[in-house]
N, C-alpha and C positions, 0 to 999 in steps of 0.2 A: 432676691437671693436670701436664703435663710441662714441665720447664724447658728453655729453649733454650741454656743454658750448657753448655759442654763442659769436663770436668775432665781435666787432663793427669795421668793416673795414673802415668806414668813419672816425672814430676817429683816427685810426692808420694812415691812409693816410694823414689826416690833421696834425698829429704830424710830420710825415716825411717831408711834405711840409714846415712846420714851421722851422724845423731844417735846411733844405737845404737853405731856405731864410736867416736864421741867419748866416749860414756859408758864403753865398755869400756877405752879408752885411759886415761881418768881413774882408773878403778878399778885398773888395773895399776900406774899411777904411785903411787897412794895405798898400795897393798899393798907395793910395793917400799920406799917411804919408811918404812912401819911395820916392815918387816923390818930395815932399816938401823938402826932405833932399838931393835932387839932384841925387837920384838913380832911376832906372827904367824909364828913360826919353824917350827911343824909344819903339816902339811896341814890338820888340824882347826882350828888357830888361824887359819890363812889363810882358811879357809872362813867361820869365825865373823866375822872382821874384815870380809870382803867383804859378808856378809849385813847386818851392822850399818851398814856404809858405805852400802850401797844403800838401806836403809830411811831413813837420814838424808837422803840426796839426794832420795828420793821425797817427803818431807815439804816440801821447799822449793819 
């Protein structure tokens, strides 16, 4: 059975892009704050920090 509702895919895509951009911005701010505290100073430490940060945010 077909639905008569039309989904505005452009709006949905824009919303997803906005959410991903916001997530990336938050990750960069969190990384910079960690670096200012003396954490995540090497590229490997930065990668590890971001992976842990992302996993923490996914659980919420």
